NUVEXRO-25225 format. One record per residue (C-alpha): residue in three letters; chain; residue number from 1; x, y, z. Coordinates in nm, 4 decimals. Example, Ala and Ser with C-alpha at 12.3 -4.5 7.8 and 13.67 -1.06 7.14 Angstrom:
! residues 2
  code  unit  pos         x         y         z
   ALA     A    1    1.2300   -0.4500    0.7800
   SER     A    2    1.3670   -0.1060    0.7140
END
This chain:
! residues 325
  code  unit  pos         x         y         z
   MET     A    1    0.0107   -0.0181    0.0159
   GLN     A    2    0.2900    0.2711    0.0582
   ALA     A    3    0.4555    0.1374   -0.2808
   ALA     A    4    0.1036    0.2264   -0.4316
   THR     A    5    0.0917    0.5394   -0.2783
   THR     A    6    0.3962    0.6507   -0.3300
   LEU     A    7    0.3049    0.5740   -0.7198
   ILE     A    8    0.0197    0.7898   -0.7419
   GLN     A    9    0.2002    1.0822   -0.5193
   PRO     A   10    0.1588    1.3755   -0.8008
   VAL     A   11    0.4341    1.4797   -0.9794
   THR     A   12    0.5503    1.8154   -1.0225
   PHE     A   13    0.7590    1.9305   -1.3835
   ALA     A   14    1.0182    2.2648   -1.3054
   VAL     A   15    0.7951    2.3793   -1.6387
   PRO     A   16    0.8190    2.7640   -1.7226
   SER     A   17    0.4938    2.9404   -1.6912
   ARG     A   18    0.4130    3.0332   -2.0777
   ALA     A   19    0.4455    2.6320   -2.1684
   VAL     A   20    0.1340    2.5729   -1.8802
   LEU     A   21   -0.1117    2.7199   -2.1172
   PRO     A   22   -0.0535    2.5362   -2.4666
   LEU     A   23    0.0112    2.2513   -2.2355
   ARG     A   24   -0.3538    2.3083   -2.1508
   SER     A   25   -0.4988    2.4082   -2.4406
   ILE     A   26   -0.3446    2.1084   -2.6402
   GLY     A   27   -0.5175    1.8745   -2.3626
   LYS     A   28   -0.8057    2.0401   -2.4158
   SER     A   29   -0.8761    2.0136   -2.7886
   PHE     A   30   -0.7905    1.5679   -2.7293
   GLY     A   31   -1.0752    1.5841   -2.4524
   TYR     A   32   -0.8356    1.5366   -2.1716
   GLU     A   33   -0.8285    1.7201   -1.8628
   PRO     A   34   -0.5553    1.7270   -1.6078
   ALA     A   35   -0.7082    1.5668   -1.2307
   THR     A   36   -0.4839    1.4848   -1.0767
   SER     A   37   -0.6172    1.5701   -0.7162
   ARG     A   38   -0.9223    1.3834   -0.8336
   LEU     A   39   -0.7241    1.1048   -0.9721
   THR     A   40   -0.4847    1.0274   -0.6834
   CYS     A   41   -0.8197    1.0456   -0.4623
   SER     A   42   -1.0091    0.7861   -0.6236
   LEU     A   43   -0.6855    0.5606   -0.6284
   HIS     A   44   -0.6933    0.5499   -0.2883
   SER     A   45   -1.0488    0.5077   -0.2334
   ASP     A   46   -1.0132    0.2513   -0.4908
   LEU     A   47   -0.6981    0.0188   -0.3396
   LYS     A   48   -0.8850    0.0905   -0.0143
   GLU     A   49   -1.2147   -0.0848   -0.1447
   LEU     A   50   -1.0176   -0.3515   -0.2411
   ALA     A   51   -0.8671   -0.4056    0.0929
   VAL     A   52   -1.1964   -0.3832    0.2207
   LYS     A   53   -1.2747   -0.6552   -0.0419
   CYS     A   54   -0.9896   -0.9358    0.0735
   THR     A   55   -1.0352   -0.9434    0.4340
   ASP     A   56   -1.4165   -0.9934    0.3659
   ALA     A   57   -1.3231   -1.2359    0.1484
   ALA     A   58   -1.0963   -1.3906    0.3539
   LYS     A   59   -1.3053   -1.3954    0.6804
   ILE     A   60   -1.6049   -1.5868    0.4480
   ALA     A   61   -1.2744   -1.8725    0.3927
   GLY     A   62   -1.2021   -1.9415    0.7070
   PHE     A   63   -1.6323   -1.9614    0.8310
   ALA     A   64   -1.6361   -2.1737    0.5110
   LEU     A   65   -1.3517   -2.3937    0.6358
   ALA     A   66   -1.5000   -2.4334    0.9640
   THR     A   67   -1.8040   -2.4976    0.8924
   SER     A   68   -1.6942   -2.7978    0.7041
   ALA     A   69   -1.4832   -2.9243    0.9651
   LEU     A   70   -1.8175   -2.9031    1.1574
   VAL     A   71   -1.9909   -3.1347    0.8848
   VAL     A   72   -1.7355   -3.3621    0.8965
   SER     A   73   -1.7174   -3.4394    1.2786
   GLY     A   74   -2.0525   -3.4352    1.2892
   ALA     A   75   -2.0741   -3.6782    1.0263
   ASN     A   76   -1.8070   -3.8740    1.2356
   ALA     A   77   -2.0185   -3.8010    1.5248
   GLU     A   78   -2.2876   -4.0052    1.3847
   GLY     A   79   -2.4012   -4.3161    1.6223
   VAL     A   80   -2.4991   -4.6863    1.4705
   PRO     A   81   -2.6922   -4.6683    1.1638
   LYS     A   82   -3.0977   -4.7509    1.1859
   ARG     A   83   -3.1690   -5.1449    1.2030
   LEU     A   84   -3.3268   -5.2858    0.8681
   THR     A   85   -3.5628   -5.5290    0.7290
   TYR     A   86   -3.4506   -5.7723    0.5018
   ASP     A   87   -3.6744   -5.5969    0.2080
   GLU     A   88   -3.5195   -5.2626    0.2975
   ILE     A   89   -3.1895   -5.3736    0.2654
   GLN     A   90   -3.2457   -5.5492   -0.0637
   SER     A   91   -3.4163   -5.2795   -0.1925
   LYS     A   92   -3.0686   -5.0325   -0.1275
   THR     A   93   -2.8006   -5.0376   -0.4100
   TYR     A   94   -2.4157   -5.0558   -0.2871
   LEU     A   95   -2.3612   -4.7159   -0.2778
   GLU     A   96   -2.6974   -4.6275   -0.0132
   VAL     A   97   -2.4969   -4.9091    0.1554
   LYS     A   98   -2.1744   -4.8624    0.1551
   GLY     A   99   -1.9699   -4.6935    0.4581
   THR     A  100   -2.3014   -4.6879    0.6597
   GLY     A  101   -2.2653   -5.0247    0.8615
   THR     A  102   -2.5289   -5.1107    0.7980
   ALA     A  103   -2.3930   -5.4446    0.5345
   ASN     A  104   -2.2266   -5.5879    0.9187
   GLN     A  105   -2.6208   -5.5985    1.0300
   CYS     A  106   -2.8585   -5.8494    1.0792
   PRO     A  107   -3.1994   -5.7670    0.9810
   SER     A  108   -3.4888   -5.7021    1.1615
   ILE     A  109   -3.8598   -5.8269    1.1538
   GLU     A  110   -4.1568   -5.5545    1.1542
   GLY     A  111   -4.5053   -5.6961    1.3431
   GLY     A  112   -4.3235   -6.0417    1.4094
   ILE     A  113   -4.4879   -6.2365    1.7218
   ASP     A  114   -4.2840   -6.2836    2.0387
   GLY     A  115   -4.1756   -6.6636    2.0850
   PHE     A  116   -4.1090   -6.9395    1.7985
   THR     A  117   -4.4941   -6.9900    1.6550
   PHE     A  118   -4.3581   -7.2149    1.3409
   LYS     A  119   -4.5188   -7.5341    1.3302
   SER     A  120   -4.3543   -7.9064    1.3522
   GLY     A  121   -4.1691   -8.0518    1.0135
   LYS     A  122   -3.8530   -8.0015    0.8077
   TYR     A  123   -3.7051   -7.6271    0.6789
   ASN     A  124   -3.4210   -7.4948    0.5320
   ALA     A  125   -3.2765   -7.2698    0.7627
   LYS     A  126   -3.1030   -7.0100    0.4704
   LYS     A  127   -2.9927   -6.6246    0.5395
   LEU     A  128   -2.8876   -6.7196    0.8591
   CYS     A  129   -2.6402   -6.3705    1.0199
   LEU     A  130   -2.5059   -6.3819    1.3462
   GLU     A  131   -2.3881   -6.0296    1.4297
   PRO     A  132   -2.1656   -5.9912    1.7587
   THR     A  133   -2.2678   -5.6846    1.9805
   SER     A  134   -1.9546   -5.7405    2.2589
   PHE     A  135   -1.6422   -5.9292    2.3283
   THR     A  136   -1.4908   -6.0040    2.5895
   VAL     A  137   -1.1981   -6.2462    2.6827
   LYS     A  138   -1.1334   -6.4675    2.9676
   ALA     A  139   -0.8087   -6.3095    3.1125
   GLU     A  140   -0.6356   -6.2056    3.4487
   GLY     A  141   -0.7514   -5.8141    3.5800
   VAL     A  142   -0.5206   -5.5904    3.5864
   ASN     A  143   -0.5135   -5.5334    3.9152
   LYS     A  144   -0.2675   -5.7812    4.1278
   ASN     A  145   -0.3507   -6.1046    4.2711
   ALA     A  146   -0.7741   -6.0577    4.0747
   PRO     A  147   -0.9049   -6.4151    3.9110
   PRO     A  148   -0.8919   -6.4186    3.5956
   ASP     A  149   -1.2314   -6.3049    3.4700
   PHE     A  150   -1.4366   -6.2338    3.0950
   GLN     A  151   -1.3249   -5.8182    3.0872
   LYS     A  152   -1.4371   -5.6155    2.8273
   THR     A  153   -1.2226   -5.5249    2.5218
   LYS     A  154   -1.1657   -5.2771    2.2714
   LEU     A  155   -1.2451   -5.3966    1.8869
   MET     A  156   -0.9391   -5.3647    1.6585
   THR     A  157   -1.0098   -5.4676    1.3025
   ARG     A  158   -1.2830   -5.2796    1.1155
   LEU     A  159   -1.6479   -5.3487    1.0563
   THR     A  160   -1.5994   -5.6869    0.8862
   TYR     A  161   -1.6896   -5.9677    1.1839
   THR     A  162   -2.0711   -6.0382    1.0858
   LEU     A  163   -2.1100   -6.4240    0.9196
   ASP     A  164   -2.3551   -6.3741    0.7044
   GLU     A  165   -2.5496   -6.6204    0.4669
   ILE     A  166   -2.5681   -6.9231    0.6114
   GLU     A  167   -2.7323   -7.2637    0.5556
   GLY     A  168   -2.8463   -7.5192    0.6283
   PRO     A  169   -3.1360   -7.8195    0.7436
   LEU     A  170   -3.3386   -7.7636    1.0293
   GLU     A  171   -3.6003   -7.9587    1.2021
   VAL     A  172   -3.9049   -7.9226    1.4388
   SER     A  173   -4.0027   -8.2358    1.6301
   SER     A  174   -4.3547   -8.2865    1.7332
   ASP     A  175   -4.2428   -8.2169    2.1505
   GLY     A  176   -4.1523   -7.8323    2.0044
   LYS     A  177   -3.7267   -7.9114    2.0204
   ILE     A  178   -3.5145   -7.7529    1.6940
   LYS     A  179   -3.2303   -7.9209    1.4969
   PHE     A  180   -3.0266   -7.7169    1.3559
   GLU     A  181   -2.6706   -7.8107    1.1823
   GLU     A  182   -2.4247   -7.5457    0.9648
   LYS     A  183   -2.3389   -7.6382    0.5985
   ASP     A  184   -2.2509   -7.4059    0.3899
   GLY     A  185   -2.1730   -7.0075    0.3889
   ILE     A  186   -2.0114   -6.7404    0.5110
   ASP     A  187   -1.9360   -6.8792    0.8719
   TYR     A  188   -1.6075   -6.7195    0.9763
   ALA     A  189   -1.4437   -6.3851    1.0403
   ALA     A  190   -1.0824   -6.2883    1.1692
   VAL     A  191   -1.1071   -6.0194    1.4354
   THR     A  192   -0.8757   -5.9247    1.6650
   VAL     A  193   -0.9479   -5.7495    2.0618
   GLN     A  194   -0.7413   -5.5627    2.2635
   LEU     A  195   -0.7627   -5.5788    2.6348
   PRO     A  196   -0.7566   -5.3352    2.8994
   GLY     A  197   -0.3507   -5.3460    2.9458
   GLY     A  198   -0.2461   -5.3464    2.5625
   GLU     A  199   -0.2365   -5.7328    2.4743
   ARG     A  200   -0.4193   -5.7831    2.1720
   VAL     A  201   -0.6319   -6.1111    2.0930
   PRO     A  202   -0.6858   -6.2691    1.7404
   PHE     A  203   -0.9553   -6.5226    1.7388
   LEU     A  204   -1.1300   -6.6851    1.4634
   PHE     A  205   -1.5348   -6.6009    1.4836
   THR     A  206   -1.7049   -6.9364    1.3500
   VAL     A  207   -1.9755   -7.1769    1.3597
   LYS     A  208   -1.8510   -7.4339    1.1062
   GLN     A  209   -2.0101   -7.7747    1.1139
   LEU     A  210   -2.2427   -7.6090    1.4273
   VAL     A  211   -2.4926   -7.8967    1.5464
   ALA     A  212   -2.7184   -7.7370    1.8037
   THR     A  213   -3.0304   -7.8921    1.9955
   GLY     A  214   -3.2819   -7.7694    2.1984
   THR     A  215   -3.5641   -7.5998    2.2794
   PRO     A  216   -3.6718   -7.1808    2.0663
   GLU     A  217   -3.5517   -7.0949    2.4010
   SER     A  218   -3.2645   -7.2373    2.4322
   PHE     A  219   -3.0503   -7.4631    2.1997
   SER     A  220   -2.7265   -7.4673    2.1727
   GLY     A  221   -2.4178   -7.7193    2.0540
   ASP     A  222   -2.0538   -7.7269    1.9269
   PHE     A  223   -1.9159   -7.6170    1.6015
   LEU     A  224   -1.5672   -7.6307    1.4887
   VAL     A  225   -1.2578   -7.3817    1.5425
   PRO     A  226   -0.9592   -7.3451    1.2966
   SER     A  227   -0.6504   -7.2409    1.3488
   TYR     A  228   -0.6735   -6.9099    1.2819
   ARG     A  229   -0.3561   -6.9171    1.0341
   GLY     A  230   -0.3304   -7.2687    0.7953
   SER     A  231   -0.0148   -7.4786    0.7672
   SER     A  232    0.1668   -7.2900    0.4911
   PHE     A  233    0.1827   -6.9634    0.7028
   LEU     A  234    0.5440   -6.9003    0.7782
   ASP     A  235    0.6627   -6.7089    1.1378
   PRO     A  236    0.9133   -6.4534    1.1284
   LYS     A  237    1.1954   -6.7236    1.1558
   GLY     A  238    1.0323   -6.9047    0.7874
   ARG     A  239    0.9183   -7.1756    1.0448
   GLY     A  240    0.6147   -7.3123    0.9026
   GLY     A  241    0.3419   -7.6325    0.9419
   SER     A  242    0.4167   -7.8022    0.6074
   THR     A  243    0.6894   -7.5671    0.4562
   GLY     A  244    0.9354   -7.4298    0.5501
   TYR     A  245    1.2230   -7.4906    0.7909
   ASP     A  246    1.2071   -7.7329    1.0553
   ASN     A  247    1.3780   -7.4953    1.3292
   ALA     A  248    1.4874   -7.1414    1.3641
   VAL     A  249    1.8138   -7.0464    1.2001
   ALA     A  250    2.1485   -7.1423    1.4421
   LEU     A  251    1.9498   -7.4058    1.6350
   PRO     A  252    2.0389   -7.7111    1.5511
   ALA     A  253    1.8248   -8.0651    1.5395
   GLY     A  254    1.8304   -8.2308    1.7952
   GLY     A  255    2.0299   -7.9594    2.0039
   ARG     A  256    1.8718   -7.6841    2.2012
   GLY     A  257    1.5861   -7.6476    1.9473
   ASP     A  258    1.4150   -7.9393    2.0417
   GLU     A  259    1.4216   -7.8056    2.4429
   GLU     A  260    1.0878   -7.7643    2.5715
   GLU     A  261    1.0578   -7.4371    2.5576
   LEU     A  262    1.1198   -7.4196    2.1738
   GLU     A  263    0.9955   -7.6918    2.0510
   LYS     A  264    0.5979   -7.5029    2.0343
   GLU     A  265    0.8081   -7.2527    1.8241
   ASN     A  266    0.9594   -7.4590    1.5571
   ILE     A  267    0.6556   -7.7429    1.5292
   LYS     A  268    0.3839   -7.5674    1.4460
   ASN     A  269    0.0167   -7.6925    1.4936
   THR     A  270   -0.2739   -7.6482    1.3025
   ALA     A  271   -0.5115   -7.8296    1.4701
   SER     A  272   -0.8549   -7.7379    1.5295
   SER     A  273   -1.0202   -7.6378    1.8251
   THR     A  274   -1.4183   -7.6261    1.9239
   GLY     A  275   -1.6570   -7.4187    2.0636
   LYS     A  276   -2.0147   -7.3882    2.1935
   ILE     A  277   -2.2591   -7.1271    2.1554
   THR     A  278   -2.6003   -7.1285    2.2270
   LEU     A  279   -2.9182   -6.9253    2.0686
   SER     A  280   -3.2571   -6.8393    2.1633
   VAL     A  281   -3.5648   -6.7434    2.0195
   THR     A  282   -3.7003   -6.3777    2.0608
   GLN     A  283   -3.9754   -6.3549    1.7819
   SER     A  284   -4.0848   -6.5036    1.4929
   LYS     A  285   -4.3179   -6.4066    1.1058
   PRO     A  286   -4.4262   -6.6854    0.9772
   GLU     A  287   -4.5937   -6.5418    0.7370
   THR     A  288   -4.2291   -6.4490    0.5381
   GLY     A  289   -4.0537   -6.7087    0.7281
   GLU     A  290   -3.7992   -6.4862    0.9320
   LEU     A  291   -3.6495   -6.5290    1.2565
   ILE     A  292   -3.4763   -6.3383    1.5293
   GLY     A  293   -3.2785   -6.3998    1.8302
   VAL     A  294   -2.9693   -6.3748    2.0683
   PHE     A  295   -2.7002   -6.6150    2.1016
   GLU     A  296   -2.3841   -6.6235    2.3844
   SER     A  297   -2.0896   -6.8356    2.2062
   ILE     A  298   -1.7652   -6.8989    2.3529
   GLN     A  299   -1.4460   -7.0094    2.1551
   PRO     A  300   -1.0567   -7.0294    2.1914
   SER     A  301   -0.8278   -6.7841    2.0785
   ASP     A  302   -0.5536   -6.7795    1.8431
   THR     A  303   -0.2231   -6.9819    1.9394
   ASP     A  304    0.0289   -6.8497    1.7332
   LEU     A  305    0.0525   -7.1913    1.5961
   GLY     A  306    0.0840   -7.3696    1.8977
   SER     A  307    0.3710   -7.1853    2.0387
   LYS     A  308    0.0573   -7.0047    2.3146
   ALA     A  309   -0.1864   -7.0624    2.5146
   PRO     A  310   -0.5772   -6.9551    2.3986
   LYS     A  311   -0.7470   -6.7752    2.5780
   ASP     A  312   -1.1735   -6.7791    2.6266
   VAL     A  313   -1.3439   -6.5815    2.4078
   LYS     A  314   -1.7317   -6.4650    2.4915
   ILE     A  315   -1.9529   -6.3647    2.2052
   GLN     A  316   -2.2996   -6.2222    2.2396
   GLY     A  317   -2.4937   -6.1010    2.0292
   ILE     A  318   -2.8452   -6.1579    1.7724
   TRP     A  319   -2.8915   -6.3131    1.5330
   TYR     A  320   -3.1343   -6.3755    1.1818
   ALA     A  321   -3.2288   -6.6266    0.9652
   GLN     A  322   -3.5455   -6.7445    0.7254
   LEU     A  323   -3.7264   -7.0664    0.7327
   GLU     A  324   -3.8182   -7.2323    0.4128
   SER     A  325   -4.0292   -7.5671    0.4138
END
């Protein structure tokens, strides 16, 4: 601004007084009249107005940025999406579901009846969905001398832990008992949770080969829990179950590598284990064949191919299924 003001200052020339009149007359003949003072004031006011406009523009830009930040934070602060019915989920497009969390939810039922209202007979259960709502791990407490108990955890993986599209035969006997066998579907999901002390516990949430029997209020059964990692997985030292080294580098076979402390690290164990789940029917809708309920599952965690002792993981949540006769 100072430079601009300096440039606009009227310049005086040492012109003889006799030459002023001819110059003025020449200027008038071309339609020009000297107005140095008016021009200077006009430029001063224009520059001042421009500075005010720039200041206002900066304020508007700052307000826009602040508003956009509030909008983004408000969008991220939204809670769990509304639970939809099966038909409502099917009516949505991929872009409408993407990023909303709906894909990780099991459907709900509208207008259902409390309890199990299906007649006895043989059905085919399909679209079975299990959505965990709570993960607890049995471990020692943070306080000293605290007995092992199921502790709340923090989910470390993304919202990809729901099992879906599971199907299998379901039989309802004349005395009202239920028998369900799991045959196919997306029946496993890798999950990692973190204990209050910071330890992370990976496990494979699954219901593979489940055979559950009992009443609609409580039918339970055992299922297979495969190894979290396969036999072809190699640890950082190149050891694996079906491939890789037999021993760690610099540990000779038949020597210290076969000690009990290192045997679990060297000899990889990919054996499966078992878990148990209990399901309960809370509502049903015979006209559409839909069922919803709650479940509680207890299964072992990852053993790092046999080198660590597994922890008990308790998974609680809701489930949904459709029955076809």
